[in-house]
VEXKE-130810 format. One record per residue: z, y, x of N, C-alpha, C, O, CB in turn; residue in one letter. Coordinates in pm, 1 decimal, m for minus. Glycine has a CB too. Layout:
N
n.Z->Z	n.Y->Y	n.X->X	ca.Z->Z	ca.Y->Y	ca.X->X	c.Z->Z	c.Y->Y	c.X->X	o.Z->Z	o.Y->Y	o.X->X	cb.Z->Z	cb.Y->Y	cb.X->X	residuo->a
...
END
This chain:
83
n.Z->9095.1	n.Y->10363.5	n.X->13914.8	ca.Z->8995.3	ca.Y->10276.6	ca.X->13855.7	c.Z->9019.2	c.Y->10262.1	c.X->13706.1	o.Z->8924.7	o.Y->10255.8	o.X->13627.5	cb.Z->8996.5	cb.Y->10139.8	cb.X->13923.5	residuo->m
n.Z->9144.6	n.Y->10256.9	n.X->13668.0	ca.Z->9176.1	ca.Y->10241.9	ca.X->13526.0	c.Z->9125.6	c.Y->10361.3	c.X->13446.4	o.Z->9067.9	o.Y->10344.5	o.X->13338.9	cb.Z->9327.0	cb.Y->10225.4	cb.X->13505.9	residuo->t
n.Z->9146.7	n.Y->10481.0	n.X->13498.3	ca.Z->9099.4	ca.Y->10599.8	ca.X->13427.2	c.Z->8947.8	c.Y->10598.4	c.X->13413.1	o.Z->8894.7	o.Y->10636.3	o.X->13308.7	cb.Z->9144.1	cb.Y->10726.9	cb.X->13499.9	residuo->l
n.Z->8879.4	n.Y->10555.9	n.X->13515.2	ca.Z->8732.8	ca.Y->10546.6	ca.X->13509.1	c.Z->8690.1	c.Y->10442.6	c.X->13406.1	o.Z->8595.7	o.Y->10466.0	o.X->13330.6	cb.Z->8674.6	cb.Y->10511.0	cb.X->13648.0	residuo->r
n.Z->8757.5	n.Y->10329.5	n.X->13401.8	ca.Z->8725.1	ca.Y->10226.5	ca.X->13302.7	c.Z->8742.5	c.Y->10278.0	c.X->13160.3	o.Z->8667.3	o.Y->10239.7	o.X->13070.7	cb.Z->8812.4	cb.Y->10103.2	cb.X->13324.2	residuo->l
n.Z->8840.9	n.Y->10364.1	n.X->13139.3	ca.Z->8866.0	ca.Y->10422.0	ca.X->13007.1	c.Z->8780.8	c.Y->10545.8	c.X->12982.1	o.Z->8795.3	o.Y->10612.3	o.X->12879.6	cb.Z->9013.3	cb.Y->10457.2	cb.X->12992.4	residuo->w
n.Z->8691.1	n.Y->10576.6	n.X->13076.9	ca.Z->8601.0	ca.Y->10691.8	ca.X->13067.9	c.Z->8675.7	c.Y->10825.6	c.X->13059.9	o.Z->8632.2	o.Y->10918.7	o.X->12992.1	cb.Z->8511.2	cb.Y->10676.7	cb.X->12946.6	residuo->k
n.Z->8787.4	n.Y->10832.8	n.X->13129.7	ca.Z->8865.2	ca.Y->10956.2	ca.X->13140.3	c.Z->8801.4	c.Y->11042.0	c.X->13249.1	o.Z->8774.8	o.Y->10992.7	o.X->13358.7	cb.Z->9016.8	cb.Y->10926.8	cb.X->13172.3	residuo->i
n.Z->8776.6	n.Y->11169.2	n.X->13220.2	ca.Z->8719.7	ca.Y->11257.4	ca.X->13322.1	c.Z->8806.5	c.Y->11380.0	c.X->13349.7	o.Z->8777.0	o.Y->11458.5	o.X->13439.7	cb.Z->8581.9	cb.Y->11302.0	cb.X->13279.8	residuo->d
n.Z->8914.2	n.Y->11396.1	n.X->13271.5	ca.Z->9002.3	ca.Y->11511.3	ca.X->13286.0	c.Z->9147.2	c.Y->11464.7	c.X->13285.5	o.Z->9186.0	o.Y->11380.8	o.X->13204.2	cb.Z->8977.5	cb.Y->11614.4	cb.X->13173.5	residuo->t
n.Z->9227.0	n.Y->11519.9	n.X->13376.7	ca.Z->9370.2	ca.Y->11491.9	ca.X->13375.4	c.Z->9445.4	c.Y->11621.4	c.X->13349.5	o.Z->9402.8	o.Y->11729.2	o.X->13391.0	cb.Z->9416.1	cb.Y->11427.1	cb.X->13508.9	residuo->i
n.Z->9556.9	n.Y->11609.1	n.X->13280.7	ca.Z->9642.9	ca.Y->11723.4	ca.X->13250.0	c.Z->9771.3	c.Y->11704.5	c.X->13329.1	o.Z->9835.6	o.Y->11599.9	o.X->13320.7	cb.Z->9671.6	cb.Y->11735.9	cb.X->13094.9	residuo->v
n.Z->9808.0	n.Y->11805.7	n.X->13405.4	ca.Z->9922.3	ca.Y->11793.7	ca.X->13495.5	c.Z->10034.4	c.Y->11887.5	c.X->13450.9	o.Z->10012.2	o.Y->12005.9	o.X->13425.3	cb.Z->9880.5	cb.Y->11824.7	cb.X->13641.2	residuo->v
n.Z->10154.3	n.Y->11832.0	n.X->13442.4	ca.Z->10276.8	ca.Y->11907.0	ca.X->13415.1	c.Z->10384.8	c.Y->11850.4	c.X->13506.2	o.Z->10367.7	o.Y->11741.6	o.X->13561.3	cb.Z->10318.8	cb.Y->11897.8	cb.X->13262.7	residuo->v
n.Z->10495.0	n.Y->11921.6	n.X->13523.2	ca.Z->10603.5	ca.Y->11864.1	ca.X->13601.4	c.Z->10687.2	c.Y->11966.6	c.X->13674.4	o.Z->10674.0	o.Y->12087.7	o.X->13656.3	cb.Z->10548.8	cb.Y->11768.0	cb.X->13699.3	residuo->g
n.Z->10772.8	n.Y->11912.9	n.X->13756.6	ca.Z->10866.4	ca.Y->11994.4	ca.X->13834.2	c.Z->10814.6	c.Y->12003.7	c.X->13976.8	o.Z->10744.0	o.Y->11915.0	o.X->14024.7	cb.Z->11011.2	cb.Y->11934.3	cb.X->13830.7	residuo->i
n.Z->10849.8	n.Y->12109.8	n.X->14042.2	ca.Z->10807.9	ca.Y->12138.8	ca.X->14180.1	c.Z->10658.9	c.Y->12174.7	c.X->14183.7	o.Z->10577.8	o.Y->12107.4	o.X->14247.3	cb.Z->10836.5	cb.Y->12016.9	cb.X->14272.8	residuo->a
n.Z->10626.5	n.Y->12282.4	n.X->14113.5	ca.Z->10488.4	ca.Y->12329.7	ca.X->14104.5	c.Z->10417.4	c.Y->12334.0	c.X->14239.4	o.Z->10305.8	o.Y->12283.0	o.X->14249.7	cb.Z->10485.9	cb.Y->12466.5	cb.X->14042.6	residuo->t
n.Z->10477.7	n.Y->12393.1	n.X->14344.5	ca.Z->10404.1	ca.Y->12403.8	ca.X->14470.4	c.Z->10397.2	c.Y->12274.1	c.X->14550.4	o.Z->10335.6	o.Y->12271.2	o.X->14657.0	cb.Z->10466.2	cb.Y->12509.3	cb.X->14554.6	residuo->p
n.Z->10458.5	n.Y->12168.1	n.X->14501.6	ca.Z->10454.7	ca.Y->12041.3	ca.X->14575.2	c.Z->10395.0	c.Y->11932.3	c.X->14486.2	o.Z->10276.7	o.Y->11900.4	o.X->14498.3	cb.Z->10597.4	cb.Y->12000.7	cb.X->14623.5	residuo->v
n.Z->10474.4	n.Y->11876.1	n.X->14398.6	ca.Z->10432.1	ca.Y->11761.2	ca.X->14318.2	c.Z->10315.8	c.Y->11793.3	c.X->14224.7	o.Z->10217.6	o.Y->11719.3	o.X->14218.7	cb.Z->10548.6	cb.Y->11710.1	cb.X->14237.4	residuo->c
n.Z->10327.8	n.Y->11903.8	n.X->14152.3	ca.Z->10221.8	ca.Y->11940.9	ca.X->14058.6	c.Z->10092.5	c.Y->11968.5	c.X->14135.8	o.Z->9985.8	o.Y->11919.3	o.X->14099.3	cb.Z->10263.3	cb.Y->12065.3	cb.X->13974.6	residuo->v
n.Z->10103.2	n.Y->12046.3	n.X->14241.0	ca.Z->9985.1	ca.Y->12079.3	ca.X->14320.8	c.Z->9921.1	c.Y->11955.3	c.X->14381.6	o.Z->9799.2	o.Y->11939.3	o.X->14375.3	cb.Z->10022.0	cb.Y->12177.2	cb.X->14430.9	residuo->y
n.Z->10001.0	n.Y->11868.2	n.X->14440.0	ca.Z->9945.6	ca.Y->11748.4	ca.X->14504.4	c.Z->9878.1	c.Y->11656.4	c.X->14402.8	o.Z->9772.3	o.Y->11600.1	o.X->14430.9	cb.Z->10056.1	cb.Y->11671.8	cb.X->14578.6	residuo->m
n.Z->9938.4	n.Y->11641.0	n.X->14285.3	ca.Z->9877.9	ca.Y->11559.5	ca.X->14180.5	c.Z->9745.2	c.Y->11620.4	c.X->14135.7	o.Z->9646.2	o.Y->11549.5	o.X->14117.7	cb.Z->9973.7	cb.Y->11545.4	cb.X->14060.8	residuo->t
n.Z->9744.6	n.Y->11750.6	n.X->14118.2	ca.Z->9622.0	ca.Y->11818.9	ca.X->14076.9	c.Z->9512.3	c.Y->11803.3	c.X->14182.7	o.Z->9397.5	o.Y->11774.6	o.X->14148.7	cb.Z->9650.0	cb.Y->11968.0	cb.X->14051.1	residuo->a
n.Z->9545.8	n.Y->11821.4	n.X->14307.1	ca.Z->9445.6	ca.Y->11810.9	ca.X->14413.0	c.Z->9398.5	c.Y->11666.3	c.X->14432.8	o.Z->9282.2	o.Y->11643.4	o.X->14466.0	cb.Z->9502.1	cb.Y->11865.7	cb.X->14544.1	residuo->m
n.Z->9487.1	n.Y->11569.5	n.X->14412.9	ca.Z->9443.7	ca.Y->11429.3	ca.X->14415.6	c.Z->9340.6	c.Y->11404.6	c.X->14306.3	o.Z->9236.3	o.Y->11343.8	o.X->14330.4	cb.Z->9564.4	cb.Y->11333.7	cb.X->14398.3	residuo->d
n.Z->9371.0	n.Y->11452.5	n.X->14186.2	ca.Z->9275.4	ca.Y->11436.1	ca.X->14077.1	c.Z->9143.1	c.Y->11502.7	c.X->14108.2	o.Z->9036.9	o.Y->11444.4	o.X->14086.6	cb.Z->9332.0	cb.Y->11492.2	cb.X->13948.7	residuo->g
n.Z->9149.1	n.Y->11624.6	n.X->14158.9	ca.Z->9028.8	ca.Y->11698.7	ca.X->14196.4	c.Z->8949.3	c.Y->11624.2	c.X->14303.2	o.Z->8826.8	o.Y->11615.1	o.X->14294.7	cb.Z->9065.9	cb.Y->11838.7	cb.X->14246.5	residuo->f
n.Z->9018.6	n.Y->11571.1	n.X->14403.3	ca.Z->8949.2	ca.Y->11502.1	ca.X->14512.7	c.Z->8885.2	c.Y->11370.6	c.X->14467.7	o.Z->8795.7	o.Y->11318.9	o.X->14534.6	cb.Z->9046.2	cb.Y->11475.2	cb.X->14626.7	residuo->s
n.Z->8930.9	n.Y->11316.7	n.X->14355.0	ca.Z->8869.9	ca.Y->11196.2	ca.X->14298.7	c.Z->8773.2	c.Y->11230.0	c.X->14185.1	o.Z->8741.5	o.Y->11145.0	o.X->14101.9	cb.Z->8978.5	cb.Y->11100.8	cb.X->14248.2	residuo->y
n.Z->8727.4	n.Y->11353.8	n.X->14182.9	ca.Z->8625.5	ca.Y->11400.8	ca.X->14088.9	c.Z->8668.3	c.Y->11402.6	c.X->13942.9	o.Z->8586.3	o.Y->11382.4	o.X->13853.4	cb.Z->8505.6	cb.Y->11316.5	cb.X->14101.6	residuo->d
n.Z->8796.3	n.Y->11426.8	n.X->13919.3	ca.Z->8843.0	ca.Y->11450.9	ca.X->13783.6	c.Z->8853.2	c.Y->11600.8	c.X->13764.0	o.Z->8881.0	o.Y->11674.5	o.X->13858.6	cb.Z->8979.8	cb.Y->11380.7	cb.X->13756.4	residuo->f
n.Z->8831.4	n.Y->11645.4	n.X->13643.7	ca.Z->8864.6	ca.Y->11783.2	ca.X->13609.2	c.Z->9015.3	c.Y->11786.2	c.X->13591.1	o.Z->9074.5	o.Y->11688.6	o.X->13544.9	cb.Z->8787.9	cb.Y->11833.2	cb.X->13478.9	residuo->r
n.Z->9076.9	n.Y->11896.5	n.X->13626.8	ca.Z->9223.1	ca.Y->11906.7	ca.X->13623.8	c.Z->9264.0	c.Y->12029.7	c.X->13542.8	o.Z->9211.9	o.Y->12139.4	o.X->13562.4	cb.Z->9281.4	cb.Y->11914.2	cb.X->13768.2	residuo->v
n.Z->9358.0	n.Y->12008.4	n.X->13452.2	ca.Z->9416.5	ca.Y->12118.8	ca.X->13376.5	c.Z->9565.6	c.Y->12118.5	c.X->13405.9	o.Z->9634.5	o.Y->12019.7	o.X->13380.4	cb.Z->9387.8	cb.Y->12106.0	cb.X->13221.7	residuo->i
n.Z->9614.9	n.Y->12229.0	n.X->13459.3	ca.Z->9758.0	ca.Y->12245.6	ca.X->13485.5	c.Z->9814.8	c.Y->12330.6	c.X->13372.8	o.Z->9768.4	o.Y->12442.1	o.X->13348.9	cb.Z->9784.7	cb.Y->12311.7	cb.X->13626.7	residuo->i
n.Z->9914.9	n.Y->12278.0	n.X->13303.8	ca.Z->9979.0	ca.Y->12352.2	ca.X->13195.3	c.Z->10092.1	c.Y->12434.5	c.X->13257.7	o.Z->10198.9	o.Y->12381.8	o.X->13288.8	cb.Z->10033.4	cb.Y->12255.0	cb.X->13081.7	residuo->i
n.Z->10066.8	n.Y->12563.9	n.X->13275.3	ca.Z->10156.9	ca.Y->12647.8	ca.X->13354.3	c.Z->10297.6	c.Y->12660.3	c.X->13297.6	o.Z->10393.6	o.Y->12667.9	o.X->13374.3	cb.Z->10098.6	cb.Y->12783.3	cb.X->13367.7	residuo->e
n.Z->10312.4	n.Y->12662.7	n.X->13166.0	ca.Z->10446.8	ca.Y->12676.7	ca.X->13111.1	c.Z->10514.8	c.Y->12542.4	c.X->13086.0	o.Z->10618.4	o.Y->12535.6	o.X->13019.7	cb.Z->10441.3	cb.Y->12755.1	cb.X->12982.7	residuo->d
n.Z->10456.2	n.Y->12436.5	n.X->13139.2	ca.Z->10518.7	ca.Y->12303.8	ca.X->13137.7	c.Z->10544.3	c.Y->12256.1	c.X->13280.1	o.Z->10560.6	o.Y->12136.8	o.X->13305.4	cb.Z->10429.7	cb.Y->12202.1	cb.X->13062.3	residuo->c
n.Z->10547.4	n.Y->12351.3	n.X->13371.9	ca.Z->10576.6	ca.Y->12324.9	ca.X->13513.2	c.Z->10689.8	c.Y->12418.0	c.X->13555.8	o.Z->10718.0	o.Y->12518.2	o.X->13490.2	cb.Z->10448.7	cb.Y->12345.6	cb.X->13603.6	residuo->c
n.Z->10753.0	n.Y->12382.9	n.X->13665.7	ca.Z->10862.1	ca.Y->12467.0	ca.X->13714.5	c.Z->10879.3	c.Y->12448.2	c.X->13864.8	o.Z->10830.8	o.Y->12351.7	o.X->13923.7	cb.Z->10993.8	cb.Y->12434.4	cb.X->13640.6	residuo->a
n.Z->10948.8	n.Y->12542.1	n.X->13923.5	ca.Z->10987.2	ca.Y->12533.6	ca.X->14064.3	c.Z->11132.6	c.Y->12577.7	c.X->14075.2	o.Z->11187.6	o.Y->12637.1	o.X->13982.5	cb.Z->10893.7	cb.Y->12621.8	cb.X->14155.3	residuo->a
n.Z->11193.6	n.Y->12548.3	n.X->14188.2	ca.Z->11333.4	ca.Y->12583.8	ca.X->14209.2	c.Z->11355.4	c.Y->12733.9	c.X->14190.5	o.Z->11457.6	o.Y->12777.1	o.X->14137.2	cb.Z->11378.5	cb.Y->12540.8	cb.X->14348.9	residuo->h
n.Z->11258.5	n.Y->12811.2	n.X->14235.1	ca.Z->11265.0	ca.Y->12956.7	ca.X->14219.7	c.Z->11147.4	c.Y->13001.6	c.X->14133.0	o.Z->11032.2	o.Y->12975.5	o.X->14167.5	cb.Z->11262.8	cb.Y->13029.0	cb.X->14359.2	residuo->q
n.Z->11174.9	n.Y->13068.4	n.X->14021.6	ca.Z->11067.4	ca.Y->13111.3	ca.X->13931.1	c.Z->10958.7	c.Y->13194.9	c.X->13999.7	o.Z->10841.0	o.Y->13183.8	o.X->13965.3	cb.Z->11126.3	cb.Y->13190.7	cb.X->13817.3	residuo->p
n.Z->10997.5	n.Y->13277.5	n.X->14095.5	ca.Z->10896.7	ca.Y->13360.3	ca.X->14163.1	c.Z->10801.0	c.Y->13276.1	c.X->14247.7	o.Z->10684.5	o.Y->13312.6	o.X->14263.8	cb.Z->10965.2	cb.Y->13464.8	cb.X->14251.3	residuo->e
n.Z->10848.5	n.Y->13165.2	n.X->14301.2	ca.Z->10761.3	ca.Y->13073.6	ca.X->14376.1	c.Z->10662.0	c.Y->13008.3	c.X->14280.6	o.Z->10542.8	o.Y->12998.5	o.X->14309.8	cb.Z->10845.0	cb.Y->12965.1	cb.X->14450.5	residuo->v
n.Z->10712.7	n.Y->12964.2	n.X->14166.9	ca.Z->10628.2	ca.Y->12904.3	ca.X->14063.2	c.Z->10517.8	c.Y->13002.1	c.X->14022.2	o.Z->10400.2	o.Y->12965.9	o.X->14019.3	cb.Z->10713.3	cb.Y->12864.0	cb.X->13939.9	residuo->h
n.Z->10556.2	n.Y->13125.4	n.X->13990.8	ca.Z->10459.1	ca.Y->13226.4	ca.X->13946.4	c.Z->10358.5	c.Y->13260.0	c.X->14055.3	o.Z->10239.2	o.Y->13272.2	o.X->14027.3	cb.Z->10531.2	cb.Y->13353.2	cb.X->13902.6	residuo->e
n.Z->10404.1	n.Y->13275.0	n.X->14177.5	ca.Z->10313.8	ca.Y->13307.9	ca.X->14288.6	c.Z->10213.7	c.Y->13195.6	c.X->14312.9	o.Z->10095.9	o.Y->13220.7	o.X->14338.3	cb.Z->10393.9	cb.Y->13335.4	cb.X->14416.8	residuo->a
n.Z->10260.5	n.Y->13074.2	n.X->14305.0	ca.Z->10172.4	ca.Y->12960.7	ca.X->14328.7	c.Z->10065.3	c.Y->12951.2	c.X->14220.3	o.Z->9947.5	o.Y->12931.8	o.X->14250.6	cb.Z->10253.2	cb.Y->12830.8	cb.X->14334.7	residuo->f
n.Z->10106.1	n.Y->12965.0	n.X->14093.4	ca.Z->10008.7	ca.Y->12959.1	ca.X->13984.5	c.Z->9910.0	c.Y->13075.0	c.X->13992.8	o.Z->9791.3	o.Y->13057.8	o.X->13965.0	cb.Z->10080.0	cb.Y->12960.4	cb.X->13849.0	residuo->l
n.Z->9958.0	n.Y->13191.6	n.X->14030.6	ca.Z->9869.6	ca.Y->13307.1	ca.X->14047.0	c.Z->9763.5	c.Y->13280.0	c.X->14152.9	o.Z->9646.3	o.Y->13313.0	o.X->14134.3	cb.Z->9950.7	cb.Y->13431.7	cb.X->14084.5	residuo->s
n.Z->9804.8	n.Y->13220.1	n.X->14263.4	ca.Z->9709.2	ca.Y->13186.3	ca.X->14369.6	c.Z->9607.5	c.Y->13083.2	c.X->14321.1	o.Z->9488.8	o.Y->13094.3	o.X->14351.6	cb.Z->9783.3	cb.Y->13132.9	cb.X->14493.5	residuo->a
n.Z->9653.0	n.Y->12983.8	n.X->14246.4	ca.Z->9560.4	ca.Y->12882.1	ca.X->14194.0	c.Z->9458.0	c.Y->12943.4	c.X->14099.5	o.Z->9340.8	o.Y->12905.9	o.X->14101.5	cb.Z->9638.0	cb.Y->12771.5	cb.X->14121.5	residuo->l
n.Z->9502.0	n.Y->13037.0	n.X->14017.4	ca.Z->9411.5	ca.Y->13101.2	ca.X->13922.3	c.Z->9301.8	c.Y->13180.3	c.X->13992.5	o.Z->9193.5	o.Y->13198.7	o.X->13937.0	cb.Z->9489.6	cb.Y->13192.8	cb.X->13829.6	residuo->k
n.Z->9328.7	n.Y->13227.0	n.X->14113.4	ca.Z->9231.4	ca.Y->13307.9	ca.X->14187.1	c.Z->9128.9	c.Y->13223.5	c.X->14262.6	o.Z->9027.4	o.Y->13275.9	o.X->14308.4	cb.Z->9303.3	cb.Y->13398.2	cb.X->14284.2	residuo->k
n.Z->9154.4	n.Y->13093.8	n.X->14275.7	ca.Z->9059.6	ca.Y->13007.2	ca.X->14345.1	c.Z->8933.1	c.Y->12990.4	c.X->14261.8	o.Z->8940.7	o.Y->12987.6	o.X->14139.0	cb.Z->9123.1	cb.Y->12869.7	cb.X->14374.9	residuo->l
n.Z->8818.2	n.Y->12979.3	n.X->14325.1	ca.Z->8693.4	ca.Y->12965.0	ca.X->14249.1	c.Z->8668.3	c.Y->12819.3	c.X->14206.0	o.Z->8558.9	o.Y->12766.4	o.X->14226.0	cb.Z->8575.1	cb.Y->13015.5	cb.X->14333.1	residuo->p
n.Z->8767.8	n.Y->12756.5	n.X->14148.3	ca.Z->8754.7	ca.Y->12615.7	ca.X->14109.4	c.Z->8734.8	c.Y->12595.7	c.X->13959.6	o.Z->8704.2	o.Y->12484.5	o.X->13916.6	cb.Z->8876.2	cb.Y->12539.6	cb.X->14153.6	residuo->l
n.Z->8751.2	n.Y->12699.2	n.X->13880.3	ca.Z->8733.9	ca.Y->12688.3	ca.X->13735.6	c.Z->8588.0	c.Y->12656.3	c.X->13706.6	o.Z->8502.3	o.Y->12725.6	o.X->13761.5	cb.Z->8777.8	cb.Y->12819.4	cb.X->13663.0	residuo->d
n.Z->8553.3	n.Y->12560.3	n.X->13627.6	ca.Z->8632.3	ca.Y->12481.7	ca.X->13534.6	c.Z->8682.8	c.Y->12348.5	c.X->13590.1	o.Z->8737.6	o.Y->12268.3	o.X->13514.5	cb.Z->8552.3	cb.Y->12456.2	cb.X->13413.5	residuo->p
n.Z->8666.1	n.Y->12323.2	n.X->13718.1	ca.Z->8711.3	ca.Y->12194.5	ca.X->13772.9	c.Z->8862.8	c.Y->12186.4	c.X->13780.8	o.Z->8921.1	o.Y->12081.6	o.X->13752.9	cb.Z->8651.9	cb.Y->12172.1	cb.X->13911.1	residuo->l
n.Z->8926.2	n.Y->12295.7	n.X->13818.3	ca.Z->9071.9	ca.Y->12305.0	ca.X->13816.9	c.Z->9105.3	c.Y->12430.0	c.X->13737.7	o.Z->9061.9	o.Y->12540.1	o.X->13771.6	cb.Z->9133.4	cb.Y->12309.8	cb.X->13963.2	residuo->v
n.Z->9181.8	n.Y->12412.1	n.X->13633.0	ca.Z->9210.9	ca.Y->12522.1	ca.X->13542.1	c.Z->9360.9	c.Y->12531.2	c.X->13518.6	o.Z->9428.1	o.Y->12428.8	o.X->13507.3	cb.Z->9136.2	cb.Y->12504.2	cb.X->13408.8	residuo->r
n.Z->9413.8	n.Y->12652.5	n.X->13510.9	ca.Z->9555.2	ca.Y->12675.4	ca.X->13480.7	c.Z->9560.4	c.Y->12746.4	c.X->13345.9	o.Z->9504.8	o.Y->12855.1	o.X->13330.0	cb.Z->9627.3	cb.Y->12760.0	cb.X->13594.2	residuo->v
n.Z->9627.9	n.Y->12684.1	n.X->13248.5	ca.Z->9635.6	ca.Y->12742.5	ca.X->13114.4	c.Z->9776.8	c.Y->12726.8	c.X->13058.7	o.Z->9855.1	o.Y->12644.8	o.X->13106.6	cb.Z->9532.6	cb.Y->12676.3	cb.X->13019.7	residuo->v
n.Z->9807.5	n.Y->12805.7	n.X->12958.2	ca.Z->9934.4	ca.Y->12792.7	ca.X->12886.5	c.Z->9920.8	c.Y->12680.3	c.X->12783.4	o.Z->9810.2	o.Y->12645.9	o.X->12741.7	cb.Z->9974.6	cb.Y->12927.9	cb.X->12817.4	residuo->k
n.Z->10033.6	n.Y->12624.3	n.X->12743.7	ca.Z->10033.0	ca.Y->12513.4	ca.X->12648.9	c.Z->9965.0	c.Y->12551.9	c.X->12517.8	o.Z->9886.3	o.Y->12473.7	o.X->12464.5	cb.Z->10175.5	cb.Y->12466.8	cb.X->12621.9	residuo->l
n.Z->9993.6	n.Y->12670.0	n.X->12465.2	ca.Z->9931.4	ca.Y->12712.1	ca.X->12338.9	c.Z->9779.3	c.Y->12715.1	c.X->12349.5	o.Z->9709.7	o.Y->12672.1	o.X->12257.5	cb.Z->9983.0	cb.Y->12850.2	cb.X->12297.6	residuo->n
n.Z->9728.1	n.Y->12765.0	n.X->12460.2	ca.Z->9583.8	ca.Y->12768.4	ca.X->12482.2	c.Z->9527.6	c.Y->12627.8	c.X->12489.2	o.Z->9424.7	o.Y->12598.1	o.X->12428.6	cb.Z->9550.4	cb.Y->12845.0	cb.X->12610.1	residuo->t
n.Z->9594.5	n.Y->12542.6	n.X->12562.5	ca.Z->9549.6	ca.Y->12403.9	ca.X->12574.5	c.Z->9543.0	c.Y->12337.5	c.X->12437.8	o.Z->9443.2	o.Y->12273.5	o.X->12404.6	cb.Z->9642.7	cb.Y->12324.7	cb.X->12667.4	residuo->f
n.Z->9648.0	n.Y->12351.9	n.X->12358.4	ca.Z->9652.7	ca.Y->12286.0	ca.X->12227.8	c.Z->9551.6	c.Y->12344.5	c.X->12130.0	o.Z->9494.2	o.Y->12271.2	o.X->12049.5	cb.Z->9792.0	cb.Y->12296.6	cb.X->12169.1	residuo->l
n.Z->9529.3	n.Y->12474.6	n.X->12136.0	ca.Z->9435.1	ca.Y->12535.7	ca.X->12042.3	c.Z->9289.6	c.Y->12514.8	c.X->12083.8	o.Z->9200.3	o.Y->12514.2	o.X->11999.1	cb.Z->9463.6	cb.Y->12683.8	cb.X->12029.8	residuo->s
n.Z->9265.8	n.Y->12497.6	n.X->12214.3	ca.Z->9128.4	ca.Y->12482.7	ca.X->12263.9	c.Z->9097.4	c.Y->12342.6	c.X->12314.0	o.Z->8998.2	o.Y->12323.8	o.X->12384.3	cb.Z->9103.1	cb.Y->12581.2	cb.X->12374.5	residuo->d
n.Z->9177.9	n.Y->12245.7	n.X->12280.7	ca.Z->9163.9	ca.Y->12113.1	ca.X->12339.7	c.Z->9023.4	c.Y->12054.2	c.X->12318.5	o.Z->8973.3	o.Y->11982.7	o.X->12405.3	cb.Z->9268.6	cb.Y->12019.5	cb.X->12281.0	residuo->i
n.Z->8961.0	n.Y->12082.6	n.X->12207.2	ca.Z->8827.9	ca.Y->12029.4	ca.X->12182.0	c.Z->8719.5	c.Y->12100.3	c.X->12262.7	o.Z->8610.5	o.Y->12046.1	o.X->12281.4	cb.Z->8796.3	cb.Y->12039.3	cb.X->12035.4	residuo->d
n.Z->8749.2	n.Y->12222.1	n.X->12310.8	ca.Z->8648.4	ca.Y->12298.5	ca.X->12384.4	c.Z->8668.5	c.Y->12296.7	c.X->12534.6	o.Z->8579.5	o.Y->12337.4	o.X->12609.3	cb.Z->8647.9	cb.Y->12439.9	cb.X->12337.1	residuo->r
n.Z->8785.2	n.Y->12249.8	n.X->12580.8	ca.Z->8809.1	ca.Y->12244.2	ca.X->12724.6	c.Z->8724.6	c.Y->12134.2	c.X->12785.5	o.Z->8704.4	o.Y->12029.4	o.X->12724.1	cb.Z->8958.5	cb.Y->12221.2	cb.X->12755.3	residuo->l
n.Z->8675.6	n.Y->12157.5	n.X->12905.3	ca.Z->8592.0	ca.Y->12054.2	ca.X->12969.4	c.Z->8670.4	c.Y->11930.3	c.X->13003.0	o.Z->8614.7	o.Y->11834.8	o.X->13057.0	cb.Z->8528.1	cb.Y->12108.3	cb.X->13095.1	residuo->p
END
């Protein structure tokens, strides 16, 4: 409710445990009708290959622009143009 009161429509997700915490936070945001941006190089998993595989799978989902996976440099350079 607070985010809605502040007219926030997009959340940016970073963190540890990409296939668990990051994913669940992103999907919660998505399920509450927020656009979600996951900053891929600001997330991690116990095993790098799990992290990479999970992000690769997310990128293939037809959810863009509602759920988007980008690198930090892209996010910072395109922040005004991202939905």
